[in-house]
Residue, then its C-alpha position, 0 to 999 in steps of 0.5 A: m506474515r499473517c493475512d491480517v498484517a498483509q491486508v493492512f500493509g496492502l492498504y497502506s502501500s496502495t494508498y501511499m503509491i497513489v499519493i506518490i503518483s499524484i505528487d510526481r504528476c504535480m511536480a511534472i506539471m508545475d516544472p516540466m523543464s526541470k532536469n531529469r531528476g524524476p527517476r531518482r525522486v520516484k525511487v526515493m518516494i517509493g522507498v518512503a511509501w514502503l517504509l511508512s507502510v511497514v512501520l504503520s503495519l507493525p502495530q497490527v502484529r502486536e494487537t492480533p492474536t496468533s491463532i487467527g489464520c488466513t480465510a478464503i473467500d469463495f466467490n463461486a459459492s452458490t447462495n439462495l437469494v430467493 
């Protein structure tokens, strides 16, 4: 997996995980006395988030040329700001 695809996948997956946490907390607050369906529901929601992340990252594979490689950012590089 190329870096650009991994970045897009990470963007989608982190966003969907935050949405899942919000939905799970909302369900727990709205119906706190429900049977313990939480673990199964969360597994299904995480699976859906990963699936959506993969599917929505696939166009990035087709759109980017294969010659683009990973680039590293050097945060320790000294720069003259004066």
